[in-house]
All heavy atoms as TSV, in Angstrom:
chain	resi	resn	atom	element	x	y	z
A	1	MET	N	N	-16.518	3.852	-6.574
A	1	MET	CA	C	-15.603	2.706	-6.557
A	1	MET	C	C	-14.272	3.166	-6.277
A	1	MET	O	O	-13.780	4.149	-6.850
A	1	MET	CB	C	-15.658	2.094	-8.018
A	1	MET	CG	C	-14.937	0.949	-8.242
A	1	MET	SD	S	-15.150	0.268	-9.796
A	1	MET	CE	C	-14.543	-1.417	-9.643
A	2	SER	N	N	-13.424	2.347	-5.489
A	2	SER	CA	C	-12.215	2.862	-5.095
A	2	SER	C	C	-11.024	2.303	-5.932
A	2	SER	O	O	-11.389	1.371	-6.799
A	2	SER	CB	C	-11.874	2.339	-3.583
A	2	SER	OG	O	-11.963	0.942	-3.688
A	3	ASN	N	N	-9.895	2.844	-5.931
A	3	ASN	CA	C	-8.789	2.610	-6.645
A	3	ASN	C	C	-8.133	1.337	-6.131
A	3	ASN	O	O	-7.904	1.310	-4.993
A	3	ASN	CB	C	-7.916	3.791	-6.699
A	3	ASN	CG	C	-6.824	3.710	-7.759
A	3	ASN	OD1	O	-6.782	2.833	-8.721
A	3	ASN	ND2	N	-5.709	4.352	-7.421
A	4	VAL	N	N	-7.685	0.414	-6.890
A	4	VAL	CA	C	-6.865	-0.772	-6.405
A	4	VAL	C	C	-5.541	-0.623	-6.982
A	4	VAL	O	O	-5.367	-0.554	-8.146
A	4	VAL	CB	C	-7.489	-2.049	-6.638
A	4	VAL	CG1	C	-6.755	-3.165	-6.332
A	4	VAL	CG2	C	-8.922	-2.182	-6.171
A	5	VAL	N	N	-4.516	-0.609	-6.027
A	5	VAL	CA	C	-3.238	-0.495	-6.498
A	5	VAL	C	C	-2.522	-1.936	-6.153
A	5	VAL	O	O	-2.546	-2.355	-5.050
A	5	VAL	CB	C	-2.400	0.614	-5.603
A	5	VAL	CG1	C	-0.950	0.595	-6.095
A	5	VAL	CG2	C	-3.178	1.904	-5.886
A	6	GLU	N	N	-1.941	-2.621	-7.190
A	6	GLU	CA	C	-1.216	-3.814	-7.078
A	6	GLU	C	C	0.188	-3.652	-6.726
A	6	GLU	O	O	0.879	-2.783	-7.376
A	6	GLU	CB	C	-1.332	-4.645	-8.429
A	6	GLU	CG	C	-1.096	-6.000	-8.130
A	6	GLU	CD	C	-1.531	-6.868	-9.400
A	6	GLU	OE1	O	-0.755	-6.839	-10.519
A	6	GLU	OE2	O	-2.615	-7.572	-9.395
A	7	LEU	N	N	0.701	-4.275	-5.708
A	7	LEU	CA	C	2.132	-4.051	-5.334
A	7	LEU	C	C	2.942	-5.259	-5.423
A	7	LEU	O	O	2.494	-6.412	-5.372
A	7	LEU	CB	C	2.140	-3.738	-3.791
A	7	LEU	CG	C	1.196	-2.469	-3.324
A	7	LEU	CD1	C	1.183	-2.492	-1.728
A	7	LEU	CD2	C	1.890	-1.088	-3.806
A	8	LYS	N	N	4.204	-4.979	-5.454
A	8	LYS	CA	C	5.223	-6.174	-5.429
A	8	LYS	C	C	5.724	-6.017	-3.985
A	8	LYS	O	O	5.673	-4.996	-3.212
A	8	LYS	CB	C	6.399	-5.854	-6.331
A	8	LYS	CG	C	5.997	-5.968	-7.815
A	8	LYS	CD	C	7.142	-5.787	-8.699
A	8	LYS	CE	C	6.611	-6.006	-10.096
A	8	LYS	NZ	N	7.802	-5.917	-11.129
A	9	ALA	N	N	6.281	-7.198	-3.525
A	9	ALA	CA	C	6.805	-7.280	-2.098
A	9	ALA	C	C	7.920	-6.207	-1.891
A	9	ALA	O	O	8.017	-5.548	-0.766
A	9	ALA	CB	C	7.340	-8.599	-1.860
A	10	ALA	N	N	8.709	-5.890	-2.947
A	10	ALA	CA	C	9.786	-4.971	-2.818
A	10	ALA	C	C	9.186	-3.499	-2.627
A	10	ALA	O	O	9.942	-2.654	-2.247
A	10	ALA	CB	C	10.724	-5.063	-4.138
A	11	ASP	N	N	7.958	-3.135	-2.924
A	11	ASP	CA	C	7.366	-2.002	-2.801
A	11	ASP	C	C	7.078	-1.535	-1.204
A	11	ASP	O	O	6.931	-0.441	-0.993
A	11	ASP	CB	C	6.006	-1.871	-3.428
A	11	ASP	CG	C	6.169	-1.866	-5.008
A	11	ASP	OD1	O	7.228	-1.494	-5.622
A	11	ASP	OD2	O	5.191	-2.339	-5.608
A	12	LEU	N	N	7.081	-2.619	-0.356
A	12	LEU	CA	C	6.879	-2.340	0.990
A	12	LEU	C	C	8.056	-1.983	1.763
A	12	LEU	O	O	9.195	-2.515	1.388
A	12	LEU	CB	C	6.308	-3.651	1.655
A	12	LEU	CG	C	5.000	-4.157	0.869
A	12	LEU	CD1	C	4.565	-5.541	1.506
A	12	LEU	CD2	C	4.012	-3.281	0.882
A	13	ASN	N	N	7.891	-1.280	2.791
A	13	ASN	CA	C	9.047	-0.966	3.649
A	13	ASN	C	C	9.430	-2.206	4.455
A	13	ASN	O	O	8.720	-3.248	4.429
A	13	ASN	CB	C	8.707	0.319	4.524
A	13	ASN	CG	C	7.733	0.092	5.532
A	13	ASN	OD1	O	7.294	-1.018	6.020
A	13	ASN	ND2	N	7.321	1.195	6.071
A	14	GLN	N	N	10.520	-2.125	5.456
A	14	GLN	CA	C	10.901	-3.164	6.257
A	14	GLN	C	C	9.834	-3.775	7.220
A	14	GLN	O	O	9.853	-4.911	7.579
A	14	GLN	CB	C	12.145	-2.816	6.993
A	14	GLN	CG	C	13.421	-2.668	6.235
A	14	GLN	CD	C	14.504	-2.350	6.983
A	14	GLN	OE1	O	14.545	-1.926	8.089
A	14	GLN	NE2	N	15.709	-2.501	6.394
A	15	ALA	N	N	8.919	-2.958	7.638
A	15	ALA	CA	C	7.805	-3.221	8.532
A	15	ALA	C	C	6.509	-3.992	7.665
A	15	ALA	O	O	5.584	-4.228	8.274
A	15	ALA	CB	C	7.180	-2.094	9.226
A	16	GLY	N	N	6.645	-4.069	6.267
A	16	GLY	CA	C	5.714	-4.610	5.516
A	16	GLY	C	C	4.547	-3.548	5.259
A	16	GLY	O	O	3.401	-3.944	5.002
A	17	GLU	N	N	4.957	-2.261	5.218
A	17	GLU	CA	C	3.902	-1.234	4.938
A	17	GLU	C	C	4.084	-0.504	3.730
A	17	GLU	O	O	5.227	-0.429	3.152
A	17	GLU	CB	C	3.944	-0.224	6.057
A	17	GLU	CG	C	3.712	-0.909	7.554
A	17	GLU	CD	C	4.086	0.042	8.622
A	17	GLU	OE1	O	4.939	0.863	8.483
A	17	GLU	OE2	O	3.424	-0.084	9.635
A	18	ILE	N	N	3.122	0.164	3.242
A	18	ILE	CA	C	3.185	1.126	2.159
A	18	ILE	C	C	2.449	2.477	2.719
A	18	ILE	O	O	1.622	2.204	3.652
A	18	ILE	CB	C	2.380	0.585	0.885
A	18	ILE	CG1	C	2.621	1.621	-0.274
A	18	ILE	CG2	C	1.015	0.387	1.206
A	18	ILE	CD1	C	3.791	1.273	-1.096
A	19	TYR	N	N	2.819	3.512	2.200
A	19	TYR	CA	C	2.002	4.772	2.746
A	19	TYR	C	C	1.153	5.258	1.697
A	19	TYR	O	O	1.359	5.067	0.498
A	19	TYR	CB	C	3.030	5.829	3.176
A	19	TYR	CG	C	3.980	6.431	2.150
A	19	TYR	CD1	C	3.525	7.430	1.336
A	19	TYR	CD2	C	5.341	5.884	2.003
A	19	TYR	CE1	C	4.224	7.957	0.397
A	19	TYR	CE2	C	6.042	6.538	1.019
A	19	TYR	CZ	C	5.634	7.452	0.148
A	19	TYR	OH	O	6.413	8.028	-0.777
A	20	CYS	N	N	0.220	5.803	2.079
A	20	CYS	CA	C	-0.850	6.486	1.333
A	20	CYS	C	C	-1.029	8.022	1.764
A	20	CYS	O	O	-1.079	8.208	2.935
A	20	CYS	CB	C	-2.246	5.845	1.454
A	20	CYS	SG	S	-3.483	6.300	0.203
A	21	PRO	N	N	-1.115	8.941	0.865
A	21	PRO	CA	C	-1.067	8.821	-0.571
A	21	PRO	C	C	0.336	8.361	-1.145
A	21	PRO	O	O	1.339	8.762	-0.677
A	21	PRO	CB	C	-1.489	10.088	-1.042
A	21	PRO	CG	C	-1.031	11.093	0.016
A	21	PRO	CD	C	-1.198	10.213	1.215
A	22	SER	N	N	0.221	7.502	-2.012
A	22	SER	CA	C	1.473	6.939	-2.597
A	22	SER	C	C	1.539	7.326	-4.000
A	22	SER	O	O	0.593	7.329	-4.793
A	22	SER	CB	C	1.351	5.298	-2.472
A	22	SER	OG	O	2.334	4.820	-3.263
A	23	PRO	N	N	2.731	7.454	-4.558
A	23	PRO	CA	C	3.044	7.747	-5.992
A	23	PRO	C	C	2.337	6.576	-6.819
A	23	PRO	O	O	1.959	6.771	-7.922
A	23	PRO	CB	C	4.495	7.775	-6.144
A	23	PRO	CG	C	5.039	8.064	-4.799
A	23	PRO	CD	C	4.013	7.625	-3.812
A	24	LYS	N	N	2.424	5.353	-6.224
A	24	LYS	CA	C	1.807	4.236	-7.026
A	24	LYS	C	C	0.368	4.340	-7.321
A	24	LYS	O	O	-0.275	3.734	-8.103
A	24	LYS	CB	C	2.077	2.938	-6.173
A	24	LYS	CG	C	3.678	2.588	-6.004
A	24	LYS	CD	C	3.806	1.222	-6.345
A	24	LYS	CE	C	5.225	0.801	-6.439
A	24	LYS	NZ	N	5.629	0.559	-7.858
A	25	ALA	N	N	-0.322	5.149	-6.403
A	25	ALA	CA	C	-1.866	5.455	-6.627
A	25	ALA	C	C	-2.006	6.520	-7.569
A	25	ALA	O	O	-3.128	6.894	-7.863
A	25	ALA	CB	C	-2.337	5.681	-5.284
A	26	GLY	N	N	-0.902	7.225	-7.970
A	26	GLY	CA	C	-1.074	8.386	-8.956
A	26	GLY	C	C	-1.598	9.610	-8.325
A	26	GLY	O	O	-2.123	10.459	-9.126
A	27	MET	N	N	-1.527	9.742	-6.992
A	27	MET	CA	C	-1.971	11.023	-6.431
A	27	MET	C	C	-0.955	12.067	-6.255
A	27	MET	O	O	0.323	11.695	-6.095
A	27	MET	CB	C	-2.360	10.697	-4.948
A	27	MET	CG	C	-3.609	9.950	-4.809
A	27	MET	SD	S	-3.958	9.805	-3.071
A	27	MET	CE	C	-5.007	8.331	-3.073
A	28	GLU	N	N	-1.232	13.324	-6.596
A	28	GLU	CA	C	-0.329	14.386	-6.484
A	28	GLU	C	C	-0.201	14.868	-5.000
A	28	GLU	O	O	-1.377	14.854	-4.326
A	28	GLU	CB	C	-0.596	15.560	-7.417
A	28	GLU	CG	C	-0.774	15.134	-8.914
A	28	GLU	CD	C	0.644	14.858	-9.393
A	28	GLU	OE1	O	1.618	15.386	-8.924
A	28	GLU	OE2	O	0.718	13.970	-10.373
A	29	ALA	N	N	0.733	15.570	-4.572
A	29	ALA	CA	C	0.905	16.085	-3.261
A	29	ALA	C	C	-0.201	17.175	-2.889
A	29	ALA	O	O	-0.787	17.140	-1.783
A	29	ALA	CB	C	2.300	16.653	-2.911
A	30	TRP	N	N	-0.552	17.944	-3.931
A	30	TRP	CA	C	-1.471	18.971	-3.651
A	30	TRP	C	C	-2.939	18.499	-3.504
A	30	TRP	O	O	-3.648	19.243	-2.839
A	30	TRP	CB	C	-1.562	19.937	-4.884
A	30	TRP	CG	C	-2.006	19.293	-6.091
A	30	TRP	CD1	C	-1.204	18.807	-7.056
A	30	TRP	CD2	C	-3.271	19.259	-6.566
A	30	TRP	NE1	N	-1.985	18.352	-8.085
A	30	TRP	CE2	C	-3.216	18.586	-7.883
A	30	TRP	CE3	C	-4.569	19.872	-6.106
A	30	TRP	CZ2	C	-4.450	18.456	-8.692
A	30	TRP	CZ3	C	-5.644	19.460	-6.863
A	30	TRP	CH2	C	-5.609	18.850	-8.042
A	31	ASN	N	N	-3.284	17.291	-3.874
A	31	ASN	CA	C	-4.663	16.968	-3.672
A	31	ASN	C	C	-4.676	15.574	-2.849
A	31	ASN	O	O	-5.781	14.913	-2.859
A	31	ASN	CB	C	-5.326	16.517	-5.071
A	31	ASN	CG	C	-4.796	15.276	-5.674
A	31	ASN	OD1	O	-3.810	14.785	-5.379
A	31	ASN	ND2	N	-5.553	14.912	-6.799
A	32	GLY	N	N	-3.657	15.375	-2.029
A	32	GLY	CA	C	-3.626	14.231	-1.150
A	32	GLY	C	C	-4.191	14.448	0.256
A	32	GLY	O	O	-4.907	15.518	0.367
A	33	HIS	N	N	-3.956	13.512	1.069
A	33	HIS	CA	C	-4.386	13.817	2.431
A	33	HIS	C	C	-3.133	13.375	3.324
A	33	HIS	O	O	-2.146	13.090	2.817
A	33	HIS	CB	C	-5.546	12.639	2.817
A	33	HIS	CG	C	-5.190	11.200	2.283
A	33	HIS	ND1	N	-4.142	10.432	2.940
A	33	HIS	CD2	C	-5.635	10.443	1.301
A	33	HIS	CE1	C	-4.108	9.375	2.377
A	33	HIS	NE2	N	-4.914	9.170	1.293
A	34	PRO	N	N	-3.324	13.494	4.637
A	34	PRO	CA	C	-2.243	13.215	5.461
A	34	PRO	C	C	-1.591	11.768	5.202
A	34	PRO	O	O	-2.458	10.916	5.021
A	34	PRO	CB	C	-2.790	13.305	7.037
A	34	PRO	CG	C	-3.942	14.062	6.874
A	34	PRO	CD	C	-4.426	13.878	5.470
A	35	ARG	N	N	-0.260	11.637	5.364
A	35	ARG	CA	C	0.351	10.281	5.064
A	35	ARG	C	C	-0.051	9.418	6.108
A	35	ARG	O	O	0.084	9.611	7.346
A	35	ARG	CB	C	1.864	10.547	4.994
A	35	ARG	CG	C	2.521	9.240	4.651
A	35	ARG	CD	C	3.938	9.326	4.449
A	35	ARG	NE	N	4.213	10.207	3.262
A	35	ARG	CZ	C	5.504	10.308	2.814
A	35	ARG	NH1	N	6.544	9.838	3.463
A	35	ARG	NH2	N	5.702	10.926	1.614
A	36	VAL	N	N	-0.473	8.144	5.782
A	36	VAL	CA	C	-0.872	7.098	6.777
A	36	VAL	C	C	-0.049	5.908	6.190
A	36	VAL	O	O	-0.099	5.588	5.039
A	36	VAL	CB	C	-2.416	6.964	6.810
A	36	VAL	CG1	C	-2.967	6.578	5.471
A	36	VAL	CG2	C	-2.725	5.926	7.878
A	37	TYR	N	N	0.369	5.071	7.204
A	37	TYR	CA	C	1.105	3.906	6.777
A	37	TYR	C	C	0.082	2.658	6.978
A	37	TYR	O	O	-0.597	2.601	7.959
A	37	TYR	CB	C	2.314	3.637	7.666
A	37	TYR	CG	C	3.541	4.595	7.187
A	37	TYR	CD1	C	3.502	5.859	7.661
A	37	TYR	CD2	C	4.493	4.067	6.383
A	37	TYR	CE1	C	4.637	6.714	7.305
A	37	TYR	CE2	C	5.494	5.056	5.911
A	37	TYR	CZ	C	5.542	6.368	6.358
A	37	TYR	OH	O	6.496	6.990	5.929
A	38	LEU	N	N	0.071	1.816	5.930
A	38	LEU	CA	C	-0.838	0.655	5.983
A	38	LEU	C	C	0.028	-0.617	5.809
A	38	LEU	O	O	0.705	-0.742	4.995
A	38	LEU	CB	C	-1.725	0.768	4.716
A	38	LEU	CG	C	-2.482	2.055	4.522
A	38	LEU	CD1	C	-3.074	2.281	3.208
A	38	LEU	CD2	C	-3.517	2.221	5.620
A	39	ASN	N	N	-0.346	-1.620	6.735
A	39	ASN	CA	C	0.388	-2.889	6.779
A	39	ASN	C	C	-0.246	-3.685	5.703
A	39	ASN	O	O	-1.480	-4.101	5.906
A	39	ASN	CB	C	0.274	-3.489	8.071
A	39	ASN	CG	C	1.166	-4.676	8.164
A	39	ASN	OD1	O	1.116	-5.596	7.305
A	39	ASN	ND2	N	1.996	-4.705	9.152
A	40	VAL	N	N	0.461	-3.992	4.625
A	40	VAL	CA	C	0.009	-4.966	3.664
A	40	VAL	C	C	0.619	-6.337	3.862
A	40	VAL	O	O	-0.082	-7.351	3.388
A	40	VAL	CB	C	0.413	-4.398	2.297
A	40	VAL	CG1	C	0.022	-5.303	1.093
A	40	VAL	CG2	C	-0.155	-3.038	2.041
A	41	ALA	N	N	1.712	-6.408	4.596
A	41	ALA	CA	C	2.273	-7.747	4.671
A	41	ALA	C	C	1.493	-8.748	5.465
A	41	ALA	O	O	1.488	-9.939	5.213
A	41	ALA	CB	C	3.681	-7.652	5.359
A	42	GLU	N	N	0.679	-8.288	6.435
A	42	GLU	CA	C	-0.094	-9.095	7.336
A	42	GLU	C	C	-1.023	-9.996	6.708
A	42	GLU	O	O	-1.182	-11.206	6.807
A	42	GLU	CB	C	-0.612	-8.280	8.435
A	42	GLU	CG	C	-0.682	-8.882	9.801
A	42	GLU	CD	C	-1.065	-7.877	10.837
A	42	GLU	OE1	O	-0.313	-7.162	11.297
A	42	GLU	OE2	O	-2.368	-7.844	11.084
A	43	THR	N	N	-1.814	-9.318	5.833
A	43	THR	CA	C	-2.954	-9.988	5.202
A	43	THR	C	C	-2.859	-9.966	3.601
A	43	THR	O	O	-3.661	-10.659	2.999
A	43	THR	CB	C	-4.404	-9.384	5.577
A	43	THR	OG1	O	-4.312	-8.059	5.087
A	43	THR	CG2	C	-4.520	-9.422	6.998
A	44	GLY	N	N	-2.028	-9.301	2.957
A	44	GLY	CA	C	-1.807	-9.150	1.736
A	44	GLY	C	C	-2.591	-7.912	0.948
A	44	GLY	O	O	-2.583	-7.757	-0.170
A	45	HIS	N	N	-3.280	-7.387	1.854
A	45	HIS	CA	C	-4.109	-6.110	1.457
A	45	HIS	C	C	-4.302	-5.275	2.515
A	45	HIS	O	O	-4.321	-5.636	3.695
A	45	HIS	CB	C	-5.253	-6.557	0.638
A	45	HIS	CG	C	-6.312	-7.292	1.569
A	45	HIS	ND1	N	-7.131	-6.690	2.491
A	45	HIS	CD2	C	-6.421	-8.522	1.820
A	45	HIS	CE1	C	-7.864	-7.462	3.134
A	45	HIS	NE2	N	-7.485	-8.718	2.752
A	46	ALA	N	N	-4.686	-3.904	2.232
A	46	ALA	CA	C	-5.031	-2.882	3.165
A	46	ALA	C	C	-5.723	-1.740	2.473
A	46	ALA	O	O	-5.638	-1.603	1.136
A	46	ALA	CB	C	-3.737	-2.311	3.792
A	47	LYS	N	N	-6.683	-1.120	3.170
A	47	LYS	CA	C	-7.465	-0.043	2.554
A	47	LYS	C	C	-7.163	1.278	3.310
A	47	LYS	O	O	-7.342	1.282	4.607
A	47	LYS	CB	C	-8.948	-0.383	2.538
A	47	LYS	CG	C	-9.846	0.582	1.902
A	47	LYS	CD	C	-11.259	0.042	1.949
A	47	LYS	CE	C	-12.130	1.025	1.145
A	47	LYS	NZ	N	-13.493	0.418	1.130
A	48	CYS	N	N	-6.974	2.282	2.564
A	48	CYS	CA	C	-6.703	3.707	3.202
A	48	CYS	C	C	-7.982	4.157	3.858
A	48	CYS	O	O	-9.045	4.219	3.157
A	48	CYS	CB	C	-6.198	4.715	2.145
A	48	CYS	SG	S	-5.926	6.269	2.813
A	49	PRO	N	N	-7.992	4.619	5.151
A	49	PRO	CA	C	-9.219	5.162	5.657
A	49	PRO	C	C	-9.522	6.446	5.144
A	49	PRO	O	O	-10.613	6.857	5.457
A	49	PRO	CB	C	-8.740	5.122	7.269
A	49	PRO	CG	C	-7.285	5.241	7.234
A	49	PRO	CD	C	-6.780	4.515	5.997
A	50	TYR	N	N	-8.604	7.201	4.599
A	50	TYR	CA	C	-8.901	8.576	4.065
A	50	TYR	C	C	-9.601	8.595	2.676
A	50	TYR	O	O	-10.590	9.179	2.525
A	50	TYR	CB	C	-7.612	9.354	4.041
A	50	TYR	CG	C	-7.072	9.971	5.332
A	50	TYR	CD1	C	-6.022	9.346	5.813
A	50	TYR	CD2	C	-7.702	11.054	5.930
A	50	TYR	CE1	C	-5.602	9.574	7.131
A	50	TYR	CE2	C	-7.250	11.330	7.223
A	50	TYR	CZ	C	-6.054	10.687	7.772
A	50	TYR	OH	O	-5.628	11.109	8.962
A	51	CYS	N	N	-8.835	7.902	1.822
A	51	CYS	CA	C	-9.499	7.987	0.355
A	51	CYS	C	C	-9.981	6.690	-0.108
A	51	CYS	O	O	-10.571	6.721	-1.163
A	51	CYS	CB	C	-8.276	8.465	-0.563
A	51	CYS	SG	S	-6.898	7.270	-0.673
A	52	GLY	N	N	-9.813	5.582	0.570
A	52	GLY	CA	C	-10.550	4.291	0.181
A	52	GLY	C	C	-9.613	3.475	-0.912
A	52	GLY	O	O	-10.022	2.505	-1.265
A	53	THR	N	N	-8.563	4.036	-1.123
A	53	THR	CA	C	-7.700	3.290	-2.084
A	53	THR	C	C	-7.213	1.936	-1.519
A	53	THR	O	O	-6.892	1.886	-0.220
A	53	THR	CB	C	-6.263	4.146	-2.402
A	53	THR	OG1	O	-6.670	5.340	-3.027
A	53	THR	CG2	C	-5.360	3.307	-3.319
A	54	GLU	N	N	-7.317	1.008	-2.203
A	54	GLU	CA	C	-6.925	-0.436	-1.717
A	54	GLU	C	C	-5.627	-0.751	-2.276
A	54	GLU	O	O	-5.201	-0.676	-3.428
A	54	GLU	CB	C	-7.986	-1.378	-2.195
A	54	GLU	CG	C	-9.437	-1.169	-1.471
A	54	GLU	CD	C	-10.414	-2.178	-1.853
A	54	GLU	OE1	O	-10.158	-3.280	-1.700
A	54	GLU	OE2	O	-11.492	-1.668	-2.371
A	55	TYR	N	N	-4.714	-1.346	-1.527
A	55	TYR	CA	C	-3.350	-1.846	-1.923
A	55	TYR	C	C	-3.392	-3.317	-1.655
A	55	TYR	O	O	-3.689	-3.809	-0.600
A	55	TYR	CB	C	-2.388	-1.181	-0.930
A	55	TYR	CG	C	-2.290	0.424	-1.121
A	55	TYR	CD1	C	-2.989	1.244	-0.384
A	55	TYR	CD2	C	-1.402	0.871	-2.112
A	55	TYR	CE1	C	-2.983	2.515	-0.519
A	55	TYR	CE2	C	-1.317	2.245	-2.266
A	55	TYR	CZ	C	-2.067	3.136	-1.568
A	55	TYR	OH	O	-2.056	4.461	-1.724
A	56	GLN	N	N	-2.933	-3.994	-2.657
A	56	GLN	CA	C	-2.780	-5.490	-2.471
A	56	GLN	C	C	-1.589	-6.052	-3.144
A	56	GLN	O	O	-1.195	-5.472	-4.170
A	56	GLN	CB	C	-4.213	-6.163	-3.026
A	56	GLN	CG	C	-4.300	-5.901	-4.642
A	56	GLN	CD	C	-5.559	-6.652	-5.152
A	56	GLN	OE1	O	-6.472	-6.815	-4.363
A	56	GLN	NE2	N	-5.502	-7.116	-6.323
A	57	LEU	N	N	-1.024	-7.075	-2.580
A	57	LEU	CA	C	0.154	-7.801	-3.157
A	57	LEU	C	C	-0.348	-8.501	-4.612
A	57	LEU	O	O	-1.415	-9.032	-4.575
A	57	LEU	CB	C	0.683	-8.741	-2.235
A	57	LEU	CG	C	1.445	-8.222	-1.081
A	57	LEU	CD1	C	1.896	-9.420	-0.263
A	57	LEU	CD2	C	2.579	-7.442	-1.538
A	58	ALA	N	N	0.463	-8.351	-5.487
A	58	ALA	CA	C	0.227	-9.051	-6.714
A	58	ALA	C	C	0.348	-10.544	-6.611
A	58	ALA	O	O	0.922	-11.122	-5.639
A	58	ALA	CB	C	1.338	-8.648	-7.872
A	59	ALA	N	N	-0.354	-11.211	-7.430
A	59	ALA	CA	C	-0.409	-12.759	-7.265
A	59	ALA	C	C	1.029	-13.315	-7.292
A	59	ALA	O	O	1.796	-12.855	-8.121
A	59	ALA	CB	C	-1.191	-13.306	-8.492
A	60	GLY	N	N	1.222	-14.232	-6.423
A	60	GLY	CA	C	2.532	-14.874	-6.288
A	60	GLY	C	C	3.691	-14.087	-5.518
A	60	GLY	O	O	4.757	-14.573	-5.309
A	61	GLU	N	N	3.381	-12.862	-5.085
A	61	GLU	CA	C	4.325	-12.129	-4.332
A	61	GLU	C	C	4.444	-12.514	-2.867
A	61	GLU	O	O	3.261	-12.819	-2.391
A	61	GLU	CB	C	3.944	-10.455	-4.345
A	61	GLU	CG	C	4.236	-9.890	-5.636
A	61	GLU	CD	C	5.662	-9.712	-5.851
A	61	GLU	OE1	O	6.538	-9.336	-5.187
A	61	GLU	OE2	O	6.109	-10.117	-7.011
A	62	VAL	N	N	5.494	-12.741	-2.378
A	62	VAL	CA	C	5.703	-13.162	-0.953
A	62	VAL	C	C	6.540	-12.182	-0.188
A	62	VAL	O	O	7.639	-11.800	-0.796
A	62	VAL	CB	C	6.286	-14.461	-1.090
A	62	VAL	CG1	C	6.699	-15.055	0.443
A	62	VAL	CG2	C	5.569	-15.570	-1.744
A	63	VAL	N	N	6.138	-11.795	1.008
A	63	VAL	CA	C	6.836	-10.848	1.833
A	63	VAL	C	C	7.844	-11.701	2.694
A	63	VAL	O	O	7.317	-12.539	3.493
A	63	VAL	CB	C	5.874	-10.000	2.681
A	63	VAL	CG1	C	6.656	-9.075	3.572
A	63	VAL	CG2	C	4.907	-9.308	1.690
A	64	ALA	N	N	9.008	-11.401	2.573
A	64	ALA	CA	C	10.190	-12.077	3.268
A	64	ALA	C	C	10.090	-11.589	4.791
A	64	ALA	O	O	9.852	-10.345	4.961
A	64	ALA	CB	C	11.385	-11.938	2.711
A	65	HIS	N	N	10.016	-12.377	5.678
A	65	HIS	CA	C	10.027	-12.012	7.059
A	65	HIS	C	C	11.543	-12.128	7.624
A	65	HIS	O	O	12.348	-12.748	6.986
A	65	HIS	CB	C	9.122	-12.925	7.856
A	65	HIS	CG	C	7.586	-12.859	7.509
A	65	HIS	ND1	N	6.923	-11.737	7.920
A	65	HIS	CD2	C	6.912	-13.573	6.735
A	65	HIS	CE1	C	5.705	-11.903	7.443
A	65	HIS	NE2	N	5.657	-12.959	6.763
A	66	GLY	N	N	11.582	-11.421	8.724
A	66	GLY	CA	C	12.959	-11.398	9.385
A	66	GLY	C	C	13.671	-12.790	9.583
A	66	GLY	O	O	12.978	-13.784	9.676
A	67	HIS	N	N	14.872	-12.750	9.701
A	67	HIS	CA	C	15.626	-13.948	9.902
A	67	HIS	C	C	15.527	-14.456	11.215
A	67	HIS	O	O	15.682	-13.989	12.210
A	67	HIS	CB	C	17.210	-13.769	9.609
A	67	HIS	CG	C	17.455	-13.133	8.215
A	67	HIS	ND1	N	16.529	-13.267	7.201
A	67	HIS	CD2	C	18.468	-12.301	7.884
A	67	HIS	CE1	C	17.188	-12.529	6.259
A	67	HIS	NE2	N	18.227	-11.986	6.655
């Protein structure tokens, strides 16, 4: 069973991404994998191809798009 990490819109970078391994997932640098950026803004969720950690926006969170 994979780990699910709930995110706030403020946790995402300007491109709408989060990176994994992320401190939010509780991973230490010594037992992680190469950093990979995952777009969460597009669909509200993303799954890491290395470790299977799932990142999803919390209920009611909205990602602001550019002006």
